[in-house]
C-alpha positions as a printed Julia matrix, in Angstrom:
126×3 Matrix{Float64}:
 58.14  266.26  197.71
 60.07  265.47  200.9
 57.64  262.66  201.68
 58.23  261.07  198.25
 62.01  261.25  198.72
 61.72  259.78  202.22
 59.5   256.94  200.99
 61.88  256.22  198.11
 64.83  256.24  200.52
 63.08  253.82  202.9
 62.05  251.52  200.06
 65.59  251.47  198.68
 67.17  250.71  202.05
 64.47  248.12  202.75
 65.25  246.42  199.44
 68.98  246.52  200.26
 68.25  244.99  203.69
 66.21  242.2   202.09
 69.0   241.52  199.58
 71.53  241.38  202.42
 69.3   239.04  204.42
 68.95  236.86  201.33
 72.72  236.83  200.83
 73.32  235.81  204.46
 70.74  233.0   204.18
 72.3   231.8   200.91
 75.78  231.82  202.45
 74.46  229.92  205.47
 73.16  227.21  203.13
 76.42  226.98  201.17
 78.7   227.17  204.21
 76.54  224.59  206.01
 77.61  221.89  203.57
 81.27  222.49  204.29
 80.68  222.69  208.03
 79.05  219.25  207.86
 82.14  217.93  206.06
 84.4   219.39  208.75
 82.32  218.36  211.75
 79.23  216.13  211.64
 77.85  217.98  214.67
 76.66  220.7   212.29
 74.42  218.25  210.41
 71.24  218.94  212.47
 71.67  222.69  211.93
 72.13  222.13  208.2
 68.98  219.98  208.09
 67.04  222.79  209.77
 68.32  225.39  207.31
 67.57  223.2   204.28
 64.08  222.25  205.5
 63.28  225.9   206.25
 64.47  226.95  202.78
 62.35  224.27  201.1
 59.22  224.95  203.19
 59.42  228.68  202.48
 60.04  228.2   198.74
 57.54  225.45  197.91
 54.32  227.54  197.97
 55.83  230.39  195.92
 56.95  230.54  192.28
 60.09  232.24  193.54
 61.66  232.85  196.92
 59.47  235.21  198.99
 62.5   237.4   199.69
 63.09  237.8   195.96
 59.43  238.67  195.4
 59.46  241.23  198.23
 62.69  242.81  197.04
 61.32  243.06  193.5
 58.09  244.65  194.72
 60.01  247.28  196.69
 62.43  248.06  193.86
 59.59  248.34  191.31
 57.91  250.96  193.51
 61.09  253.03  193.23
 61.7   252.28  189.56
 58.86  250.7   187.53
 61.44  249.7   184.87
 63.36  247.54  187.36
 63.32  243.87  186.42
 64.62  241.01  188.48
 64.93  237.62  186.79
 62.82  235.79  189.39
 65.92  234.36  191.01
 68.09  236.1   193.58
 71.07  233.99  192.55
 70.68  234.63  188.81
 70.01  238.34  189.26
 73.08  239.03  191.38
 75.4   236.64  189.52
 74.48  238.47  186.32
 74.76  241.89  187.92
 78.06  241.32  189.77
 79.9   238.88  187.48
 78.38  239.99  184.18
 77.16  236.48  183.42
 73.94  235.56  181.63
 72.45  232.93  183.96
 68.72  232.4   183.51
 66.38  232.08  186.49
 65.59  228.52  185.43
 69.28  227.54  185.27
 69.86  229.08  188.69
 66.87  227.22  190.16
 68.07  223.92  188.68
 71.57  224.51  190.04
 70.22  225.41  193.47
 67.97  222.33  193.44
 70.93  220.08  192.62
 72.96  221.73  195.36
 70.12  221.27  197.89
 69.88  217.6   196.94
 73.66  217.16  197.29
 73.64  219.02  200.6
 70.73  216.95  201.89
 72.37  213.66  200.9
 75.67  214.72  202.45
 73.9   215.74  205.65
 71.99  212.44  205.82
 75.29  210.61  205.31
 76.87  212.65  208.12
 73.97  211.89  210.45
 74.04  208.15  209.74
 77.85  207.75  209.79
 79.12  209.55  212.89
């Protein structure tokens, strides 16, 4: 019994840690755009963050962090269901919205494109 509780506790905290890591990465992407607007010196860092996000996401149907978090949470509660999108799941959970995973992915894709274009502009117009 104690082992089951300990495993559940570790899985829950692991899932929380992954969600926090995902939040920090997401904030880094969003803040990076504004840093580039403030100071073009941040453009190479923003390029690195965007390229890393794209390279990690391309081979998977969803972000690997989302998939890992879902796997851990389903071990604790088989009824748990994540939408397939970190952004959609937590927007819906926190703000009470009804954003679909597809809408979130489209929005994120548009934002990545905007961020990439802005960063390219910053790099070519010092």
